[in-house]
N, C-alpha and C positions, 0 to 999 in steps of 0.2 A: 308661538307667534312672536315675531320680532317687533320691538317697539318702533313706532313711527314718530318722527320728530319734525316739527315745523318751526321756522323762524318767521316772526311777523314784525316788520319794522313799524314803529308807532303802534305797538300792540297793547298799550295800556290805557288808551283813551278812545272814545268815539267808535268809529267803524272798526278799527283794529281790535279794540277790546271786544266788540260783538263777535267778530270772526274768531278771536281767541276762545271765547266761551263756546261757540259752536264746535270748534275743533277739540276742545277739552272734553266736551260732552261726548264726542265720538271716540275719545280715548287717546288722542294724540298728546305726546309730550311737547312742550312749547318752550321756545326762547323768545322773549318779548323785549324788543328794544324800546328805549324811551329817551327823550332829549334831555330833560332836566329834573323832572319831579320824581325823585327816588322814593319818597314816602308813598306816593300814590302807586308807583310801580310795584313796590313790595306788598302793598295792601291788595292790589289786584291779583298778584301771583299767589298770595296766601289764600285769598278767597277761592280761586280756581282749584288750588290744591285741596282745600277743605271740601269743596262741593263735588269735585269730579275725581279726586284721588289720582291725579296725573302729575308728573314732574313739570314744574314751571320755573324756568330760570329767567332772570332779568339781566339786561346788559345796557348800561348807559352808552348810547351811540347815536349821536345826532347826524342823521343821514345827509343833512345839508353840508356837513364837513367831510371832505374826502378822507381825512385821517380815520374816520369812523369805519370805513370799509376795511382798512387794514386791522383795526381793532377787532372787528367781527371775525375776520379771517384768523387772527392770532388766538382769539377765544376758542373758536371751533377746533383749530389745530391742537392747541394746548390741552383741550379736553378729549381729543380723538373722537370728535362727534361727526356723524354723517347726517345730513339733512335729507328728508324726503321731499320737502317743498320749501319754497321761500315766498312769502307774500309781501310785496312791496306796497305798503299802505301809507307810510309816512309822507306827509306833504306840508307845504307851507301855506299859511292862511294870512291874508292881508285883511285886517279888521278895521280899516279906516273908514 
């Protein structure tokens, strides 16, 4: 069986993290983008790897910055990766 891979924007916190856990449990390999909290992203990735034994990669890519789209494309191309799905989860929150 061929490995299935999913990219989840904002995949290390909140809803994105919950979706990542569901997909890891189902056996999907994951690429999780995060805006700025590298330590948390690495902690989440390691936790998913340990619990579900799936490949979990992290990529700093703030989707509110157009340059991040190119960064994701370059990452995927450079690693010769094919995605089976993309989950656009990242969003902006105004907490005023």
